[in-house]
N, C-alpha and C positions, 0 to 999 in steps of 0.2 A: 526167434524163431517158438518157443512157448506161447508166444499170446496166438502163431496161428496154429498151434497143434489143438489148443484150446477150446477155439471157434469151429474147427474138426469135427472136435467131440461134442460139443452142442448140437449141430449140426446130425451127427448121427443119434444125438439124444431125441430130436424133435423128430426125425423120420421114425425110432422105436415108438415113439406115442402115436404118431401117423396112425402107421400100419398095425398100433394096438385097436385103435378107433375104426379103421376102417374092417378088421374083422373078428369084431366082437369083442375084443378080450383086455385086459383090463392089466398095466405094468405097473411097478414100481420099484423105487432105488431099490439093491438089497446093499447091505454092509460093506458088499466091495465094490460101490459106487459102478454096478452092472444094472440093467433093468431086466427085472423078472417079471413072467407071467404072475399077477396076485392068483390065479387058479391053480398053479402048483402045488400052493403052499396051503393046510388044514383052516389057517386063518382067512385067508383072501377069499377061499371056499365058501366060508361061514356070513364073510361080509359082502360077499357078492350074491350067495342065498337070500340075504337079510333086506337087500338093494330090490332086488326081483319081489320080494312082498310087499316093500312102500309102495314101489309102484300098483302093484294089486287093492294097495290101498287106496285108492284114488281112483284107477280107473275098474277095478272088478268088482265083482259078488262080492257080500259080504260072505260068504260059505264057503267061494275060494280062498278067503285071505285065512279061512278058520281052518281049513286042511290045509297050508302052504304054511302055516306056523305048527300045526302037529306034526308035517313032517319033518323043517327045521329041527324040530329037538328030538324027532328019530335021527336023521342023520346025523347032529353035531351034540350026542350026550352031555358030553363033558363040555361044551362052549354056550347050548342053547339052557341056560338053567334059570334057579330063581325070577331072574329078567322078564325071559322069553314065555317062564309061565303068564307071571303078574300080567302081564300082555294081553298073552292067549285069555284067559279069563273075565277081562272084559271085553275082550274083542266075541268071544262067544257072547256075552248079555246085550253087545249091540244087535247083532245078528238075530239076537232075539225077541227087540224092538223093547227089551227092559232097558230106556232110555235114563233114567234114573238114576239105577243100580249102576247101568256104563259109565257112566259120569263119572259117580263116586270111583268107582275102579282104577278107570285112566285116571284123575285127579291123586290117587296111593301111586299109583304109579308112576306118575310123573313125579313126585315129591321122593318117591324112594329110592330111581335114576333120572335124575334131571342132567346127567351128560351121555343119556342113551341115545341109542343113535333113532330108537321108535320115538323119541320124547317130541319132533314136532309131528308124525303123524298121530299121537293122543294126546297134542292140542288141535291139530284139525277135529280130530272124532268129537270131542270137549264143544268146540265150538259151530258144528253142524246142530248136536244135539240141543245147543241154546238158541240157534237161530229158530229150528222147529219149535220148541216153547212158547219164543216171543212174537213167531207168526199165527201161533192157535194150539199148535199139540197140545194133549189136554195131559195130566197124570193120574193114574189109574192108583185108586186110594182103597183099601182093605179088597181088592180084588174087585170090586163090584162099579163103586162111583168111577166118575172121571171128574177130573174137577179142574180148570183151569192154571196154566203154569206158567202164565206172565213173569210174574216176579221170582221165580225160580231161573227162570231163562238170563234176569237183569243178573242176576245174583250167578251163573255160571258165568255169562257172556264178560262180567267184569271178574270172575279171577283167570281167562282168560288173558284178558288184556293187562290184567298185574304182572303174571308170571311171561309174558310173553316183550314186554316194556318198549322199544319202536320198534321191534320186528313188524314186518311188514300184516301180519296176521293180527298185532296190535291195535294197529289201524283199522284192518278191515271189525274186528268185532267191535272197537270202540263205534266205530259209522255206524252199524249193522244195529247196533242197540239203539244210539240215536235216532236213525228214523224210523224204527220201532215205538220208540217215545212218542213221536210224533204223531207215528200214525191212532196212537193209544189216547191223541192228545193230554202228553203230559208234556205240555210246552215246556213247563220249568226246569223237569227232570232234560229234558230233551236239551236245555241251554247250555246246563252244565256239566253235561256229557261233549255237547259240539267246544266247550268253552277246555274242558281238561284236553280234547284234541287239539288243539292252537297252539295248545300251553305246552303240549308233548312235539309237537311238529311246528315249529315258529316261521318256517321260511315255505318259500312255494305254492302251490294248487294246493295245498291239502289246509293252509291255514286262512288261504282265500276263500276257500269252500267254507273253512267253521266259521268264517269271522261273519261270513253273507250268514248265515243261519242261525247262528246264534241272534242275528239281530231280527231275524224273522219270527224263530221261535219265543223272542220277548214279546214282538207286535201279537203272536196270535195268544199270547196268553193274558192279553189283557179284557177284560169280561166289564168291560161299559163303565159307564159314566158315574154309577152307584160304588165303584169297588178303587183299589187304590191305583195312580195311573203315574207310579215308579216310576214301573217298567215302561211305558210309552219312552218317558227321559230316556232310559238306558237304551232304548230298539232304536230313540233316535243317534243317541249318539256313536252306536257301532254304525249304521246304516251312513252315517257323515262319514264315519272311518273307512267305509268301503268305498264310498263316491270319492274321497280325496285320493286314494292310494291306487283304483282300480277303475279311471275313469269310463274308460272305453265300456268296460263290462257292465258296470252300475248305469249306462247309457241305454246298455240292450238290455238290461231287467226293469229300466223305469225306475230307477231308484229315487228319482225326484218326483217321481209322484204318489210313492208309498211314503216320503217324510210330508209333501203337504198333507197326505191325509191324517198321519201324527198331529201335524200341527191344528190340525181342526177336531181330531179329537182331544186334543190336550185344552184347546180350546172351548170346548161342548161341555168337557167336566167341569168347569169354573164354573159358564152357564148354568149347569144345570142346579149347582150350587147354591146361584144367586136365586136362580127360581124356587128352589126349596125354600130359602129364609122366608120371601114374599109371599107364598104358601101358608106358612106359620107367623104373620102377620108381621116381622123382623124386618121392615123396611131397609132399616139404618144399614143392616149386615149385608143385605141384596144389593143395594147398590155400591156395596164396597166390589163384590163378586161382580159382579155389570161393568164397572167400570176400567175393574183388574180386566177382566176378557178386551174392553175396547182398548187398551194402552198396551199392552203385549201381543194383543193378536188382532191388530185392526182390520185387515182384509180376507177378517176368514166371517164365515157364514155365523159362524154364534156371536162375531160381532156387533153384525145385524140385526140379529136377533134379542143383543142386549139392549141396543141402542131404540129400540122398538118396544122392551119396558120399561124403557125410562119416560116415554115418550108422557105429559102428562094424562093425557085420556086413554091412556094402555087399561085395556081391563084386568079390572081384579080377578085374579087365580081363585081367588076366595069366596065359596056358594053361603053368604049371609041370609040362613034362613033363620026359622023362627031359634031352633034348637043351639043354633049356632052363637044367635043373637044369649038366648039367656047364658049360656055357658060362659062370653065372652063377659058378660054384664057381671055375672058372679064372683068370676074371678078377679076381678077389675075390684069390687069392692073390698071382697077379703084383701089383696092385698095393700089396699088402702087403710083398712081395719086395722093390719097388723104390720103395719110400717115397712112391708115387703120392697116397693116403689123405690122406697127413700134409698134402702138400703144396697137395690140395684146398683143407683143410680153413683154410690161411694164406689163396690166392686168393679163392676162392668159399666164405663163412664159413654157414655151418650154414641161418641167419634169411634169408639170399639166395640158396642155393641156384645152380638154374640157370635160374630162371624168366625172365628177362630175353632169353635166346636164344633166338630162335625156331626151331619146328621145318623140317624139308625132310620131306615125305612122299613116296615116288618112286610110280611109276606099278604096278609088280610089289607092290604091298602090303607091302614090307621098310622100317620106319621108319629112319632115319636121324637121329642126333642128335652133329652132332659137334664137337667145340672143337679148336681146332690151337693148339702154343706159337707167339705172336709174336714181334717184334722187340720190344716194347714191354711184353714180359710174360704175356702175356694167354695162356691154357693153356685146351686146347682138350681136353675128354675124348672117344673115337669110341665108339659104342656101336649097335649095329645090332642090331633086332629079327628073331630067323631066323623064317622058318615055321614050321609043324611038319610 
């Protein structure tokens, strides 16, 4: 019997809720276990008024929101105290397009009233200001100058992400930040933002997207053969991970072709190192790089180029004009006179040569390869390729 009465009570309670929804009224459970209209109490009226303002924050005009907040203060002077005033101050700045001051005011409001019913709305406002800065909105300086504010947008968006945690707006903040970093060609920074997304949301579609974008941003950050190729290795690892975990999507996105391109880039990087040493006359070192390309990437175009460089009749990349011959002859004479040649034979055996030392190519076209005698006994040879 008691169970049957309990079920009847639950049905009546649900009907009360449905009736409330149909008449745009809100009900809450009173202390006597009965449902009361929230609008019948001052607290309920206040909460309803705040809820309407929250809707206006999403869809209404900024001036209407300010007016509604002012009306709220007038109608509920005892409840709408410092909290509502602080939010109203920030909203007035926002309505007057004083973006940075508004963002600062919203952040102070969130810090002072973290449990406020208006806290999500304040975060949304900071998010919108940060998005505007990331997409090109400028900041006023001394009321005259208008300066780029991308870095300010980054700072504000990270603040939103940190405060929101794993809430949806936190994901939106980091995604918006990463996409705008890509737009600004800040690929390394974008990679780290996508990595943070993958760490916070390690499952589902979010992680799948993050892993792909991590691979793409690392690949895009590679500046070419003269630069560090470690980003290519990392990008390849992420693409392979994506291909293994999401084979159908990887096929649609032609990830296999991207991996083939990365292989060619890695091979060409080593080929360029060999060609550099051949230009400087260090053929032993050049051959080491050429053979490495042929061994590790036998099917690459760079391997074909390396084989051509190793042919006996390959054209020399060094133009031996009169000045060049004079410089080489003088250098060889001085090396012999001071015993530098024998010293190099001891420090750098013929089979090692100088292949472990990376070249530095100057902007004006001169190639400089420097080896300096350091305290630990390491020897440096200075070589300058002079343009004819």
